[in-house]
N, C-alpha and C positions, 0 to 999 in steps of 0.2 A: 327698963332693963339698962343696966351699965354697960360700958363698951370702952376697951382700953387697947390701942395699938402700941407694941413696945419695938421700937427699932426696926419698923417694917421698910423693907427695901424690895424693889422688884427690877429684875433684869431680863431683858429679852434679846437672845442672840448676841450675847456680850454687850450690849448696851443698856445702861441703867436708866429706867424711866423715872423712878422716885426712889430717895435714899434717907434712910435713918428717921422716919417719922415716928413721933411719940404722941400721943393724943390720949386724953381722959375724957370721956363723955359721961354724963350724970343721967339717970332714968329721967325721960321726960324732956329732955333738952333738945332744942333745934341748933344743930351745928351746920355752917355753910363752910365748904371746901372750895375756895375761891383763888383764881389765878388764871393766867394767860394760857393759850393752848399749848399742849404738850409737856405740861409740868406734872403730870401724874395723877390728877384728880379722879378720874373714872377708873384708872389702875386700882387706886386705893379702895374705891366703891366696891369694885368686882372682888378684891380681896376679902372685905368685910363679909360679903355676902356668902362667899364660898365658890363662887363661880369661877375664881382664880386662885387655887391652893398653892401655886408654884412660886411664893414669896418667901424672904428671909424675914426673921423676926417672929414676932408672936401677936396674935389677935385674940382677945380675952373677952368673951361675953358672958356676963353675969358670974365671973369668976371661972368660967371653964375656958380653957385654950383647944380650939378645934379648927380644922381646916375644911371641914365638910361644909356642904351647903346647909343653911341655917333654916330649919323650919320656923324658927321664930322671927325671921326677917323677911320682908317682901321688898320687890324692886320695881320702880317706876321709871322706864325708859324714857328717852327724848320723843319716840314716837309711840303713840297707844298700843302698836301689835295686837290689834283686836283680830279675831278669826272671822274673815269675811262671810263665810257660810253660815255663821250662828248670830242669832240676835243678841240683842244687848244682855237680855237676862241670862241666855246660855253662856255668853262670853264670862259673865261675871261668877257663874257658877261653876265653870270648867275647872275640872281638876278637885273640886270639893267631893268628899266622901259622904256617905248617909243617904237616907230617904230623899227622893226627888223633891218631895213637897216642902221638907225641911230646909233643904238647900235653897230652893226658890223663894221661901218665906225670908230667909237670912239674906239673900241677895236683894230682894226688894227693900229691906231696911236699909242696906248700904246704898241703894240707887235713890232712895228718899234722901239720905243724907249729902249727897251729892246734887241734889236738884234734879234727878231724872226719874221721879217716879211714875210718869207717864209715858217714859220712852223705852219701856222694857222690851216691847214687841219690833222696835226699830232694828235694821241692820246696818252694820258700819258704813255702807255706801250712803246712807240716809242721814248721817250725822256730820254736823260741822267739826271743824278741828277742835274746839273748845269742848264739844259735847263728848267726842271720843276720848279725850283726856280725862274726862270726868268719869267715863265708864272704866277707863284704866285705873283711876283712884280707887273706885268702888272695888275693883277685881283685887287690889293689892290689899284692901282693908277688910274684905270678907273673910280672909283667913285669921283676922285677929293678931295681926303681927306685933311685937313688942318693939321691933325696930323696923322703920320705913326707910329704905333708901331710894334717894331721887337723883337721877342723873339728868340734869337739865330739862326737867319735864314740862317747861313752859316755853322753851326756847323758840320754837317753830310757830307760836302764836303771835298775833297782833297785839300791839301794847295794851288797849282795853280788854281784851280777853284774858291776857296774861296777869292784869291786875286782880281781875275777877276771881280767877282760879287761886291765886295767891291767898286772897282773903278766904276763900273755900278750904284752901289746905290749913289755915290757921283754925277755922271753925271745926274741922275734922281733929286736928290736934288737940283742940280744947276740950272735944267730946271724949277723944279715945285714949288721949295722953301716951301715944307711942313715942319713943326715942327717934329721932330724925336726923339722918346726915344726908345733906343734898350737895351736889355738885352743881356750881354755877359760874357763867362768865359775867353774870350781872350783878354790878355793885350794889345798885338800888334794890334789887331783891334780896340780896343777902342782908343788907341792912333792915329791910322791911320785916323780914321774916324770923331771923335768926337771933339766938341767945348770944352766940360766939361765931366768929368769922375767923377762919384758920386760913391765911394766906401763904399759898404755895408759890416758890419762885424758882426758876432756872430749870436747866436740863442737864442732869437730873433734877427733879423737883424736890425741894427741901422745905421745911417749914420756915418761912421768914419771920412770921409774926402771928400772935393771935390778937383779936381784938374783941372785947365782950361789949355788948349794945347794951347799955344802962337804961335807955328809955322803956317804960312800960308799954305794953299792948293796949288797945290798939295804937299805933304810931301814924303820927303824921308825916306822909311822904316827903312834905316840903319843909320839913322843920330845919331850923338853924342847926340842931345837934346833929343830925344826919347829914347835913350838907358838910359840915365841919369833918365828921367821920369819913365822908367820901373824898374829901381832900387828901385826909391821912393815907387812905387806901391806895389812891393814885399816887402819891408820893412813894409808898412803900413798892408799888409795883413800876416806878420810874415812868410813870405815864401822864403826870402833871405837866402841863405846859407852863414854862418859866417866863 
């Protein structure tokens, strides 16, 4: 599914959070929105999803301009946001329509995709942070979204679990080919996962630069190529030590 942002800005109580953003996303691309806190990354994600329609400019999805909540998009937040009184299976099927057995069979398929085929009867309190976020990914995928929006979904996890879930996300993307837009503060994560990194800077946030990651997947996290790109990004964000 294609996505286009045309001169998108958002103002809250007279203060502009993000200004004049233009972006074209091709079907099946993974795009990273990268920048320091307060530059409008999550604001853009909420606008794309339709959760926040009060922006200036236009957002076009598959050629259609709309400010409504997008049925073709799913949102994964920083926290799993699971319903504690429902088990894993019921959390994934929550909100689905149709016969119960059909919903459960579909959910079981997606739980298998995220490596939780034997955890469907557990409750959120019985899950590790990484497992809970896997459930959140399965819940987002079960609606067969054409656009997957991720707002720092791995930021609360330890480094090793984060890397495991990054690889899981790539496996899921390879299987389902959703268009992905993800917000991150993590430069290494952006370079490892994304086709392009859009660097936002300032307050209000504006697009400072776009960087295309030319290295094919699977990528070597420690490669010289990615190290060079990281240095470029740090320079762009005025974060490189001289």
